[in-house]
C-alpha positions as CSV (number, residue, x, y, z in Angstrom):
1,X,-13.6,-37.3,-20.4
2,X,-16.1,-35.2,-22.3
3,X,-14.9,-32.9,-25.1
4,X,-15.9,-29.9,-23.0
5,X,-13.7,-31.1,-20.1
6,X,-10.8,-31.6,-22.5
7,X,-11.1,-28.1,-23.9
8,X,-11.5,-26.7,-20.4
9,X,-8.4,-28.6,-19.2
10,X,-6.4,-27.3,-22.2
11,X,-7.5,-23.8,-21.6
12,X,-6.5,-24.1,-18.0
13,X,-3.1,-25.4,-18.9
14,X,-2.6,-22.6,-21.4
15,X,-3.6,-20.0,-18.8
16,X,-1.3,-21.5,-16.2
17,X,1.6,-21.5,-18.7
18,X,0.8,-17.8,-19.5
19,X,1.1,-17.0,-15.8
20,X,4.5,-18.6,-15.7
21,X,3.5,-21.8,-13.9
22,X,5.8,-24.8,-14.0
23,X,3.6,-27.7,-15.1
24,X,4.1,-31.4,-14.5
25,X,2.4,-34.7,-14.2
26,X,2.4,-36.7,-11.0
27,X,3.0,-40.4,-10.9
28,X,-0.8,-40.7,-10.5
29,X,-1.1,-38.8,-13.8
30,X,-2.6,-35.7,-12.2
31,X,-1.6,-32.3,-13.5
32,X,0.5,-30.3,-11.1
33,X,1.3,-26.6,-11.4
34,X,3.8,-24.6,-9.4
35,X,3.5,-20.8,-9.2
36,X,5.9,-18.5,-7.6
37,X,4.2,-15.4,-6.2
38,X,6.2,-12.2,-5.9
39,X,5.2,-9.5,-3.4
40,X,5.4,-6.6,-5.7
41,X,2.7,-4.3,-4.5
42,X,4.3,-3.5,-1.2
43,X,7.6,-2.6,-2.8
44,X,5.9,-0.5,-5.4
45,X,4.0,1.4,-2.7
46,X,7.1,2.0,-0.6
47,X,9.0,3.2,-3.7
48,X,6.1,5.6,-4.6
49,X,6.0,6.9,-1.0
50,X,9.7,7.9,-1.2
51,X,8.8,10.3,-4.0
52,X,5.5,11.6,-2.7
53,X,5.6,15.1,-1.2
54,X,2.5,14.7,1.0
55,X,3.9,11.5,2.5
56,X,7.2,13.3,3.2
57,X,5.3,16.0,5.1
58,X,3.5,13.5,7.2
59,X,6.8,11.6,7.9
60,X,8.5,14.9,9.0
61,X,5.6,15.7,11.3
62,X,5.7,12.2,12.9
63,X,9.5,12.3,13.4
64,X,9.4,15.7,14.9
65,X,6.7,14.7,17.4
66,X,4.2,17.0,15.7
67,X,0.7,16.0,14.7
68,X,-0.2,12.4,15.0
69,X,-3.8,12.3,13.8
70,X,-4.1,11.9,10.1
């Protein structure tokens, strides 16, 4: 392994740890990383839409059978 590769591997491990990855070494001595991804954007959008007056107006029009082209 070259020094550059060692530094790159160390930087990669540090970045993975910063992201909250669980790191381990396989029996073959390969680095393994496990990340859990949370779907946060969808929930954030839905929450923001609940408090958005323009979205509320569109919702009311749709529910009442009013305008459907937006």
